[in-house]
Every structure is written in C-alpha cells, then in structure tokens.
C-alpha positions in Angstrom: -16.0 -15.2 3.4 -13.5 -13.6 5.7 -9.7 -13.9 5.9 -8.1 -16.7 7.8 -5.9 -15.9 10.8 -2.8 -16.4 8.6 -4.1 -14.2 5.8 -4.9 -11.5 8.4 -1.3 -11.7 9.7 0.1 -11.3 6.2 -2.3 -8.5 5.4 -1.2 -6.7 8.5 2.5 -7.1 7.6 1.8 -5.7 4.1 -0.2 -2.8 5.5 2.5 -1.9 8.1 5.3 -2.2 5.5 3.6 0.3 3.2 2.8 2.7 6.0 6.5 2.6 7.1 7.7 3.2 3.5 5.2 6.1 3.1 6.5 7.7 6.3 10.1 7.2 5.3 9.4 8.8 1.9 7.4 11.6 3.6 4.5 10.9 1.3 0.9 11.6 2.5 -2.1 9.5 1.5 -3.2 12.4 -0.7 0.1 12.6 -2.4 0.1 8.8 -2.9 -3.3 8.9 -4.5 -2.1 11.7 -6.8 1.0 9.7 -7.8 -1.1 6.5 -8.4 -3.5 8.5 -10.6 -0.5 9.7 -12.6 0.3 6.0 -13.2 -3.1 5.1 -14.5 -5.0 4.3 -11.2 -7.6 7.0 -12.0 -10.0 5.9 -9.2 -7.6 6.3 -6.4 -8.4 9.1 -3.9 -7.0 10.0 -0.5 -10.1 8.2 0.9 -9.6 5.0 -1.0 -5.9 4.8 -0.1 -6.8 5.5 3.5 -9.4 2.7 3.5 -7.1 0.2 1.9 -4.3 0.9 4.3 -6.6 0.8 7.3 -8.1 -2.5 6.3 -4.8 -4.0 5.2 -6.5 -5.8 2.3 -5.5 -4.6 -1.1 -4.5 -6.3 -4.4 -1.0 -7.1 -5.2 -1.4 -4.7 -8.1 -2.0 -1.9 -5.6 1.0 -3.0 -3.5 3.3 -3.1 -6.5 2.0 0.3 -7.8 2.7 1.9 -4.4 6.2 0.5 -4.4 6.7 1.8 -7.9 5.5 5.4 -7.2 7.7 5.4 -4.1 10.7 4.3 -6.1 11.2 1.1 -4.2 12.9 -1.5 -6.4 13.1 -4.4 -4.0 11.4 -5.8 -0.9 13.2 -8.1 1.5 10.7 -10.5 2.9 12.5 -10.4 6.2 11.4 -6.7 6.4 7.8 -7.9 6.4 
C-alpha cells in the first residue's frame, strides 16, 4: 500500500527539514551514519541514510535520532 497524497506531502516536509538541518550543521550522510551508529543504530550506513532521505519515508525513531545527533532540541512545526 502506497502513501496518500497527504502522507507524501508530510514525508517530503520531514525529508526537506532534515536535509536543511544537515547542511546547516555541515554534516554529511557518512558522518550522520557514524553518529547514529554511536547512538546504537548499528545498521545505519551512508547508503541507508541516503536512501531514507531520498525517499522521505523513515520512522519517527530515525527522525528523532537524527535531531538528537545534530543537537536539535526543538522543532517548530511552522518550520516544516
């Protein structure tokens, strides 16, 4: 079952938000994968991170972990 149009819209917002924050923090996908592994996400690789951010579909767990490793303590929904 695919995503509805509304779900695709929100997935795209989340993807764009993380990509902007990664750029702002000057963190590459390889560095992000390394940081995630250090926080217990042993299976994350540069390729898996790239695929998740290209698709825009990832778990809230992944989203929150990325925020954590980037040191982001709050997200304003208006920013999405």
